[in-house]
BAKE-441491 format. One record per residue (C-alpha): x, y, z. Coordinates in Angstrom, 3 decimals. Layout:
> xx:yy:zz
> X:Y:Z
...
END
This chain:
> xx:yy:zz
> 94.589:-22.377:23.826
> 90.811:-22.433:23.453
> 89.334:-21.907:20.008
> 86.829:-18.993:20.344
> 84.736:-20.396:17.521
> 83.653:-23.380:19.614
> 82.716:-21.391:22.665
> 79.060:-20.445:23.019
> 79.733:-16.688:22.842
> 82.131:-17.216:19.940
> 79.260:-18.302:17.765
> 78.028:-14.738:17.744
> 81.004:-13.600:15.719
> 79.378:-14.894:12.559
> 75.748:-14.964:13.720
> 75.812:-11.302:14.737
> 74.953:-10.589:11.099
> 71.341:-11.657:11.804
> 70.954:-9.305:14.772
> 69.443:-6.711:12.443
> 66.567:-9.114:11.856
> 66.033:-9.597:15.594
> 65.838:-5.829:15.875
> 63.373:-5.671:12.985
> 61.068:-8.168:14.705
> 61.991:-7.106:18.237
> 58.391:-6.993:19.481
> 57.717:-10.528:18.391
> 61.009:-11.559:19.913
> 60.403:-9.828:23.255
> 56.863:-11.134:23.455
> 58.160:-14.604:22.762
> 60.670:-14.356:25.610
> 57.910:-13.099:27.904
> 55.721:-16.074:26.976
> 58.595:-18.475:27.622
> 59.099:-17.021:31.106
> 55.354:-17.166:31.937
> 54.970:-20.741:30.641
> 57.957:-21.941:32.680
> 56.720:-20.144:35.764
> 53.447:-22.056:35.632
> 55.449:-25.227:35.001
> 57.694:-24.688:38.030
> 54.661:-24.455:40.368
> 53.625:-28.047:39.636
> 56.485:-29.692:41.638
> 55.615:-27.602:44.690
> 51.964:-28.630:44.568
> 53.088:-32.235:44.109
> 55.414:-31.935:47.117
> 52.545:-30.578:49.221
> 50.256:-33.443:48.240
> 52.933:-36.037:49.089
> 53.446:-34.373:52.482
> 49.724:-34.468:53.152
> 49.527:-38.132:52.148
> 52.522:-38.987:54.320
> 50.997:-37.035:57.199
> 47.707:-38.935:56.811
> 49.563:-42.268:56.812
> 51.491:-41.328:59.961
> 48.314:-40.135:61.634
> 46.414:-43.328:60.759
> 49.340:-45.358:62.149
> 48.985:-43.684:65.509
> 51.660:-41.013:65.181
> 51.279:-37.422:66.145
> 51.261:-36.265:62.524
> 53.960:-33.661:63.045
> 56.320:-33.364:60.075
> 58.883:-30.900:58.799
> 56.958:-29.854:55.718
> 59.000:-26.795:54.855
> 55.921:-25.093:53.490
> 57.401:-21.661:54.161
> 59.718:-22.230:51.208
> 56.927:-22.669:48.678
> 56.284:-20.056:46.014
> 53.924:-17.304:47.276
> 51.290:-18.386:44.767
> 51.470:-22.001:46.044
> 51.463:-20.783:49.638
> 48.274:-18.845:48.982
> 46.697:-21.924:47.415
> 47.680:-24.076:50.439
> 46.242:-21.545:52.822
> 42.933:-21.501:50.977
> 42.760:-25.286:50.899
> 43.647:-25.761:54.553
> 41.318:-22.989:55.731
> 38.395:-24.900:54.234
> 39.268:-28.074:56.249
> 38.639:-30.429:53.314
> 38.705:-34.204:53.739
> 41.602:-36.223:52.313
> 39.802:-37.164:49.045
> 38.732:-33.588:48.377
> 42.271:-32.397:49.024
> 43.764:-34.746:46.430
> 41.002:-33.852:43.932
> 41.488:-30.104:44.379
> 45.271:-30.463:43.952
> 44.766:-32.589:40.863
> 42.528:-29.900:39.359
> 45.161:-27.253:40.186
> 47.882:-29.350:38.474
> 45.640:-29.677:35.414
> 44.993:-25.915:35.337
> 48.738:-25.210:35.623
> 49.433:-27.595:32.773
> 46.776:-25.933:30.592
> 48.130:-22.465:31.350
> 51.652:-23.616:30.607
> 50.491:-25.198:27.313
> 48.629:-22.063:26.288
> 51.690:-19.837:26.794
> 53.875:-22.392:25.043
> 51.556:-22.100:22.060
> 51.955:-18.291:22.125
> 55.711:-18.788:22.520
> 55.913:-20.788:19.300
> 53.557:-18.432:17.488
> 55.932:-15.562:18.191
> 59.448:-17.044:18.065
> 58.962:-19.669:15.330
> 56.859:-17.383:13.146
> 59.519:-14.699:13.609
> 62.165:-17.136:12.323
> 60.090:-17.748:9.207
> 59.903:-13.995:8.574
> 63.671:-13.792:9.021
> 64.188:-16.714:6.611
> 62.016:-14.886:4.057
> 63.985:-11.651:4.462
> 67.345:-13.368:4.357
> 66.550:-15.338:1.182
> 65.453:-12.099:-0.421
> 68.685:-10.449:0.708
> 70.772:-13.266:-0.738
> 68.833:-13.260:-4.021
> 69.079:-9.494:-4.328
> 72.821:-9.678:-3.786
> 73.059:-12.344:-6.474
> 71.502:-9.862:-8.892
> 74.031:-7.168:-7.987
> 77.147:-9.250:-8.550
> 79.016:-8.985:-11.831
> 79.796:-11.566:-14.527
> 83.237:-12.327:-13.093
> 81.717:-13.650:-9.879
> 79.551:-16.145:-11.757
> 82.541:-17.374:-13.702
> 84.353:-18.338:-10.513
> 81.392:-19.787:-8.520
> 79.388:-22.874:-9.421
> 75.617:-22.804:-9.663
> 75.308:-25.682:-7.220
> 77.254:-23.811:-4.569
> 75.090:-20.705:-5.023
> 71.935:-22.769:-4.757
> 73.244:-24.479:-1.617
> 73.785:-21.110:0.036
> 70.265:-20.013:-0.836
> 68.602:-23.241:0.375
> 70.685:-25.156:2.882
> 72.611:-22.344:4.540
> 69.624:-20.024:5.010
> 67.556:-22.926:6.383
> 70.222:-23.756:8.968
> 70.375:-20.121:10.034
> 66.590:-20.238:10.466
> 67.064:-23.119:12.882
> 69.130:-20.705:14.981
> 66.773:-17.720:14.785
> 63.809:-19.958:15.661
> 64.146:-23.305:17.507
> 67.684:-22.694:18.819
> 66.864:-19.280:20.311
> 63.525:-20.502:21.654
> 64.955:-23.604:23.332
> 68.001:-21.664:24.581
> 65.828:-19.091:26.381
> 63.527:-21.898:27.510
> 66.321:-23.983:29.058
> 67.778:-20.875:30.763
> 64.344:-20.202:32.317
> 63.790:-23.812:33.349
> 67.252:-24.197:34.802
> 67.068:-20.778:36.493
> 63.684:-21.431:38.086
> 64.581:-24.974:39.118
> 67.923:-24.031:40.707
> 66.335:-21.108:42.524
> 63.617:-23.263:44.164
> 65.916:-26.226:44.756
> 68.556:-24.192:46.619
> 65.808:-22.322:48.409
> 64.392:-25.647:49.602
> 67.666:-27.365:50.546
> 71.052:-26.131:49.374
> 73.074:-29.183:50.381
> 70.764:-31.686:48.752
> 70.778:-29.485:45.626
> 74.563:-29.636:45.468
> 74.484:-33.401:45.680
> 71.878:-33.952:42.963
> 73.413:-31.369:40.629
> 77.000:-32.614:40.961
> 76.898:-34.597:37.650
> 76.109:-31.393:35.687
> 79.693:-30.007:35.543
> 80.761:-33.321:33.957
> 77.899:-32.791:31.492
> 79.099:-29.256:30.722
> 82.638:-30.456:29.947
> 81.259:-33.247:27.722
> 79.085:-30.737:25.832
> 82.105:-28.468:25.280
> 84.280:-31.249:23.901
> 81.585:-32.728:21.643
> 80.584:-29.345:20.222
> 84.177:-28.726:19.113
> 84.063:-31.951:17.136
> 80.576:-31.234:15.796
> 81.637:-27.807:14.570
> 84.511:-29.176:12.466
> 82.403:-31.970:11.004
> 79.478:-29.651:10.250
> 81.651:-27.329:8.140
> 83.058:-30.335:6.292
> 79.557:-31.689:5.610
> 78.406:-28.303:4.286
> 81.309:-28.170:1.857
> 80.608:-31.744:0.656
> 76.901:-30.997:0.226
> 77.733:-27.947:-1.886
> 79.995:-30.033:-4.127
> 77.323:-32.743:-4.375
> 74.680:-30.200:-5.388
> 76.996:-28.754:-8.016
> 77.636:-32.172:-9.476
> 73.925:-32.972:-9.626
> 73.055:-29.601:-11.200
> 75.712:-30.022:-13.904
> 74.477:-33.519:-14.666
> 70.885:-32.308:-15.080
> 71.884:-29.355:-17.254
> 74.209:-31.512:-19.415
> 72.035:-34.615:-19.583
> 71.868:-34.535:-23.390
> 75.669:-34.415:-23.675
> 75.972:-37.233:-21.122
> 73.536:-39.419:-23.067
> 75.056:-38.675:-26.467
> 78.530:-39.706:-25.195
> 77.053:-42.734:-23.316
> 78.537:-41.543:-20.025
> 75.577:-42.308:-17.773
> 77.413:-44.994:-15.806
> 80.541:-42.820:-15.469
> 78.596:-39.846:-14.183
> 76.590:-42.067:-11.829
> 79.822:-43.570:-10.467
> 81.271:-40.101:-9.890
> 78.077:-38.939:-8.174
> 77.936:-42.127:-6.105
> 81.517:-41.563:-4.892
> 80.718:-37.973:-3.866
> 77.464:-39.107:-2.267
> 79.261:-41.886:-0.400
> 81.789:-39.411:0.964
> 78.931:-37.178:2.121
> 77.087:-40.183:3.624
> 80.134:-41.238:5.638
> 80.577:-37.763:7.025
> 76.893:-37.424:7.905
> 76.801:-40.895:9.499
> 79.938:-40.041:11.495
> 78.206:-36.919:12.826
> 75.047:-38.922:13.569
> 77.127:-41.503:15.435
> 78.562:-38.804:17.676
> 75.052:-37.543:18.384
> 73.808:-41.117:18.977
> 76.378:-41.612:21.733
> 76.053:-38.099:23.029
> 72.348:-37.959:23.856
> 72.160:-41.322:25.745
> 75.201:-40.193:27.750
> 73.281:-37.111:28.802
> 70.346:-39.298:29.810
> 72.720:-41.393:31.946
> 73.997:-38.327:33.785
> 70.424:-37.104:34.329
> 69.479:-40.554:35.672
> 72.443:-40.374:38.029
> 71.077:-37.090:39.359
> 67.695:-38.747:39.981
> 69.398:-41.631:41.782
> 71.347:-39.190:43.972
> 68.103:-37.376:44.760
> 66.425:-40.535:46.034
> 69.490:-41.806:47.931
> 70.463:-38.537:49.622
> 66.871:-37.545:50.061
> 66.178:-40.836:51.833
> 69.120:-40.299:54.171
> 67.972:-36.755:54.903
> 64.396:-37.937:55.589
> 65.622:-40.583:57.999
> 67.389:-37.772:59.853
> 64.121:-35.793:59.727
> 65.836:-32.973:57.834
> 63.374:-33.036:54.951
> 59.977:-34.538:54.175
> 58.926:-37.056:51.568
> 57.290:-34.243:49.690
> 60.644:-32.514:49.317
> 62.124:-35.660:47.749
> 59.174:-35.878:45.352
> 59.592:-32.223:44.581
> 63.295:-32.646:43.784
> 62.592:-35.685:41.605
> 60.125:-33.637:39.563
> 62.674:-30.798:39.325
> 65.289:-33.225:37.999
> 62.802:-34.630:35.491
> 61.991:-31.078:34.410
> 65.693:-30.495:33.897
> 66.150:-33.642:31.781
> 65.041:-32.109:28.477
> 66.643:-28.655:28.932
> 69.996:-30.103:29.954
> 69.944:-32.728:27.201
> 68.878:-30.035:24.742
> 72.006:-28.044:25.478
> 73.964:-30.207:23.083
> 71.188:-30.137:20.498
> 70.873:-26.352:20.703
> 74.647:-25.909:20.593
> 74.736:-28.211:17.557
> 72.122:-26.082:15.779
> 74.047:-22.949:16.634
> 77.311:-24.505:15.419
> 75.731:-25.436:12.101
> 74.067:-22.045:11.795
> 77.388:-20.381:12.539
> 79.128:-22.350:9.798
> 76.313:-21.533:7.357
> 76.211:-17.849:8.303
> 79.975:-17.705:7.874
> 79.535:-18.877:4.262
> 76.686:-16.401:3.734
> 78.748:-13.554:5.207
> 81.625:-14.302:2.847
> 79.208:-14.126:-0.030
> 77.289:-11.038:1.169
> 80.511:-9.154:1.799
> 81.605:-9.796:-1.780
> 81.244:-6.470:-3.581
> 80.582:-6.312:-7.318
> 83.457:-5.011:-9.400
> 80.898:-3.234:-11.603
> 78.996:-0.531:-9.714
> 76.640:2.312:-10.526
> 78.123:5.569:-11.747
> 77.723:8.831:-9.780
> 75.196:10.309:-12.234
> 71.859:9.220:-10.769
> 69.559:10.920:-13.291
> 68.787:9.018:-16.491
> 70.229:10.789:-19.484
> 68.294:10.364:-22.718
> 70.283:10.291:-25.962
> 70.480:9.083:-29.517
> 72.748:6.068:-29.083
> 76.142:7.286:-30.265
> 79.008:5.084:-29.007
> 82.706:5.886:-28.956
> 85.650:3.649:-27.953
> 88.807:5.546:-26.994
> 92.014:3.503:-26.706
> 90.104:0.664:-25.004
> 92.099:-2.249:-23.674
> 90.829:-5.257:-21.728
> 92.397:-8.439:-20.322
> 90.244:-11.142:-18.771
> 91.262:-11.323:-15.086
> 90.769:-15.070:-14.700
> 92.686:-16.253:-17.772
> 95.045:-13.343:-18.424
> 94.007:-13.313:-22.104
> 94.091:-9.864:-23.707
> 90.904:-9.642:-25.711
> 90.950:-5.941:-26.723
> 93.988:-3.731:-27.178
> 94.172:-0.101:-28.211
> 90.714:-0.218:-29.698
> 89.251:2.978:-31.182
> 85.830:3.221:-32.849
> 83.279:5.976:-33.261
> 79.668:4.871:-33.984
> 77.239:7.636:-34.914
> 73.688:7.536:-33.649
> 71.512:5.362:-35.844
> 74.473:3.785:-37.615
> 74.278:0.093:-38.610
> 77.607:-1.654:-38.084
> 78.767:-5.247:-38.542
> 81.732:-6.539:-36.547
> 83.409:-9.567:-38.154
> 86.377:-11.636:-37.080
> 87.721:-15.043:-36.259
> 86.841:-16.866:-33.053
> 88.736:-15.222:-30.192
> 89.274:-11.947:-32.013
> 87.382:-9.994:-29.303
> 83.958:-9.513:-30.962
> 81.847:-10.682:-28.038
> 84.105:-8.842:-25.591
> 83.048:-5.552:-27.162
> 79.421:-6.404:-26.436
> 80.285:-7.237:-22.838
> 82.124:-3.948:-22.438
> 79.236:-1.896:-23.862
> 76.872:-3.521:-21.363
> 79.447:-3.094:-18.541
> 79.540:-6.767:-17.757
> 83.211:-5.870:-17.497
> 85.009:-2.535:-17.366
> 87.982:-1.831:-19.647
> 91.449:-1.884:-18.102
> 92.496:1.047:-20.282
> 90.702:3.802:-22.126
> 87.003:4.503:-21.920
> 83.691:3.986:-23.668
> 81.363:6.954:-24.245
> 77.618:6.806:-24.751
> 76.337:10.086:-26.229
> 79.477:11.774:-25.026
> 79.411:10.479:-21.427
> 81.635:7.778:-19.993
> 79.402:4.762:-19.392
> 81.050:4.297:-15.964
> 79.331:7.527:-14.947
> 75.866:6.138:-15.683
> 73.689:3.980:-13.446
> 73.783:0.360:-14.649
> 70.001:0.190:-14.918
> 69.873:3.253:-17.137
> 72.717:2.074:-19.346
> 71.406:-1.433:-19.873
> 67.842:-0.274:-20.404
> 69.097:1.598:-23.486
> 70.553:-1.593:-25.022
> 68.514:-4.444:-26.535
> 70.878:-7.403:-26.397
> 70.826:-10.861:-27.976
> 73.643:-12.876:-26.439
> 75.700:-15.465:-28.261
> 74.657:-18.091:-25.730
> 70.862:-17.775:-26.053
> 68.959:-18.262:-22.808
> 65.183:-18.751:-22.522
> 63.331:-19.090:-19.250
> 61.003:-21.957:-18.431
> 57.967:-19.902:-19.401
> 55.667:-19.433:-22.329
> 56.961:-18.105:-25.646
> 54.994:-14.900:-25.059
> 56.442:-14.618:-21.556
> 59.981:-14.917:-22.924
> 59.373:-12.285:-25.626
> 57.874:-9.794:-23.160
> 60.624:-10.496:-20.581
> 61.461:-7.171:-18.958
> 58.405:-5.491:-20.439
> 55.297:-6.948:-18.727
> 53.010:-4.377:-20.387
> 53.816:-5.588:-23.916
> 50.597:-6.398:-25.793
> 50.013:-9.572:-27.822
> 49.970:-7.464:-30.971
> 53.487:-6.192:-30.200
> 54.628:-9.694:-29.360
> 53.366:-11.049:-32.684
> 54.976:-8.146:-34.553
> 58.376:-8.855:-32.902
> 58.005:-12.575:-33.644
> 57.214:-11.744:-37.255
> 60.338:-9.568:-37.587
> 62.374:-12.470:-36.172
> 60.820:-14.892:-38.731
> 59.484:-17.206:-36.031
> 55.771:-16.216:-35.999
> 54.769:-18.906:-38.516
> 56.346:-21.713:-36.482
> 54.793:-20.459:-33.258
> 51.388:-20.473:-34.928
> 51.887:-24.155:-35.731
> 52.328:-25.042:-32.055
> 49.128:-26.401:-30.434
> 49.197:-23.708:-27.767
> 50.765:-21.025:-29.909
> 52.323:-18.248:-27.840
> 51.235:-20.033:-24.647
> 53.588:-22.938:-25.364
> 55.929:-23.622:-22.438
> 59.490:-23.759:-23.793
> 60.907:-25.766:-20.848
> 64.186:-25.203:-18.988
> 66.557:-23.107:-21.104
> 64.086:-23.460:-24.009
> 64.759:-27.206:-24.309
> 61.562:-27.893:-26.276
> 62.626:-25.547:-29.101
> 65.277:-26.086:-31.736
> 68.469:-24.017:-31.688
> 67.247:-21.793:-34.506
> 63.863:-21.230:-32.851
> 65.534:-20.258:-29.565
> 67.713:-17.754:-31.353
> 64.761:-16.193:-33.153
> 62.679:-15.946:-29.963
> 65.629:-14.228:-28.377
> 65.828:-11.828:-31.352
> 62.118:-11.131:-31.008
> 62.658:-10.345:-27.328
> 65.297:-7.771:-28.233
> 63.324:-6.238:-31.115
> 60.253:-5.746:-28.919
> 62.236:-3.569:-26.539
> 62.284:0.167:-26.985
> 66.026:0.824:-26.789
> 68.463:3.224:-28.462
> 70.960:0.481:-29.249
> 70.420:-2.973:-30.736
> 73.280:-5.387:-30.001
> 73.158:-8.794:-31.746
> 76.008:-11.179:-30.879
> 76.249:-13.958:-33.505
> 72.558:-14.636:-33.167
> 71.967:-16.231:-36.569
> 74.436:-19.097:-36.290
> 71.729:-21.751:-35.871
> 69.337:-20.691:-38.646
> 69.282:-21.866:-42.237
> 70.052:-19.680:-45.266
> 66.404:-19.079:-46.189
> 65.481:-18.020:-42.600
> 68.623:-15.892:-42.342
> 67.595:-14.064:-45.534
> 64.094:-13.465:-44.149
> 65.397:-12.169:-40.837
> 67.886:-9.856:-42.474
> 65.160:-8.548:-44.720
> 63.025:-7.749:-41.697
> 65.833:-6.277:-39.599
> 66.278:-3.139:-41.686
> 62.711:-2.083:-40.950
> 62.683:-3.376:-37.350
> 65.866:-1.484:-36.443
> 64.469:1.833:-37.561
> 66.702:4.680:-36.469
> 68.352:2.734:-33.670
> 72.093:2.237:-33.480
> 72.700:-1.377:-34.429
> 75.789:-3.500:-33.830
> 75.685:-6.979:-35.380
> 78.532:-9.288:-34.288
> 78.982:-12.212:-36.637
> 81.480:-14.608:-38.161
> 79.558:-14.585:-41.440
> 79.225:-11.865:-44.091
> 75.686:-10.673:-44.668
> 75.618:-9.251:-48.195
> 71.843:-8.900:-48.092
> 72.042:-6.224:-45.384
> 73.330:-2.814:-46.316
> 75.615:-1.940:-43.383
> 76.893:1.564:-43.003
> 80.225:0.098:-41.963
> 81.850:-3.275:-41.507
> 84.595:-3.654:-38.867
> 87.031:-6.529:-39.169
> 88.790:-7.557:-35.961
> 91.994:-9.508:-35.412
> 93.535:-10.039:-31.949
> 91.406:-7.267:-30.436
> 92.341:-4.654:-33.052
> 90.664:-3.258:-36.128
> 92.505:-4.516:-39.199
> 89.965:-3.507:-41.849
> 87.075:-1.020:-41.890
> 84.669:0.207:-44.544
> 81.680:-0.781:-46.650
> 81.427:-4.128:-48.433
> 82.767:-2.841:-51.749
> 85.667:-1.102:-50.123
> 86.702:-4.143:-48.123
> 86.495:-6.366:-51.168
> 88.945:-4.087:-52.937
> 91.500:-4.435:-50.158
> 92.052:-8.112:-50.995
> 92.562:-8.768:-47.288
> 90.964:-10.935:-44.634
> 87.454:-9.767:-45.426
> 87.713:-10.791:-49.119
> 89.288:-14.116:-48.095
> 86.387:-14.774:-45.693
> 83.801:-13.815:-48.284
> 85.275:-16.178:-50.892
> 85.388:-19.053:-48.407
> 81.815:-18.411:-47.407
> 80.651:-18.235:-51.020
> 82.349:-21.541:-51.838
> 80.549:-23.208:-48.918
> 77.146:-21.680:-49.712
> 77.496:-22.304:-53.454
> 80.089:-25.004:-54.283
> 79.641:-24.385:-58.040
> 81.018:-20.856:-57.551
> 84.316:-22.142:-56.207
END
């Protein structure tokens, strides 16, 4: 049974997703098709003029040899435009030299006209494909932004980059060159077959007899090309992922002296990709010469059968010359069938991958309440439970907490106790499996994501800085932030003095992921970014782990004033005695085991007191 995916029309099953772009640029597309038809029409006139010239030359030779000059020219089968030209030439009774010169000028004019419309053809179709590529990349990138955190935990960065770059580029080859050459070869083949059969049907059947063999060969080869193209795309994605991870983790690789190991692993993946690509290139290397052989066979049949027909006075030498030119005109379109089909096959495989991605819907979506609801920042957890879907680990269970607007709360607990999960749930990076979270009395699932997250200034545990200036990172999300506000936020985060020591100050480029800054500097720049944002809620997730005791003391001293009347949640594994929290929440296995102010928790003689004594012995060994 035939596989529909390797049939020409079967390609459209995946590629139909780009039809909306063809409709968007339909006028460019239609104009491009019109220019293709016109350019090929002017091209198809050239063989007829050539045939006429050969007939006239042959007639002159026969006349000079003493013959009667009567020949079966078949001029009645010429295109009306060529017939009109012949009539004008013959009515003027030109001499032989003038006749050849006039026909040469006509061939030149036809070539120029064809070239001009080919230029217009590329300016419409190819430019249209670039517009489509632009739109499709924007669509892919926009969809990336809509997907939730779970998607990014299950997909590698290299694979996502490959879809954006390689797959979209291969689809562009379909919307541009493949479509253009497909329409072009249909026009060339259509015009050529029409005039060939109109001239001599039997001779046309002879010279075109190798083409069915060519069609079968194209079908078989394309099936193989399709399978290998999909395999190559998957290998390229894996190779890109490996390279991206190596670049991102280069410091770890060097510190563990694993350069040779990583290179060997990359070389093995690259070798596998090379073999697959070379295998595909080998198929194409055999395929295209085979097409040339079949085209050459058609030319040979034209000369042989045409010679026999001429001996029988059934056709003229001009007809043979005309057919040879037709066959030569068909050489590129017929040979391009495989090339075009190959491009469509690859585009189909790439669009299939893009469709799978674009059809992926985010698990976290906007709530039904479209209007932004202003509030004070009160947060309430009601019997919240959450289990990570990928690992099956229950991070939060039966969690209840009521935070008043403007309250300053610290959340403390061991690693894996669920502290960071609370931050993820507040931001709706995930939704709870049980219970609900209320913001100013409304379930956060009822709010638009943009409105919810705009009310939270967040410093993640894994600090991320963009490859931009320090000022650009601090004003991220707030382009209108003035330099005075940037400096104020940097001062509150206790990083202004160090920035001032940099040669370029706030214009210092921090490099990829802030690589030029120390861990503590990155954390403080991230804190400054959050403090500069006008938000009801300030959410700091273990953001002081990389700073020293003196800097920590300075930051905590500034935070009280910087927080103002905002609701503040500070997630930490350390106890900050210098900051007067309204409440301290102690977590264990996703549940609250202790709650209260510092003095109250110390009197419980529980986990909090144990943690405080351990911390004090580390900070001040003499106190142990």
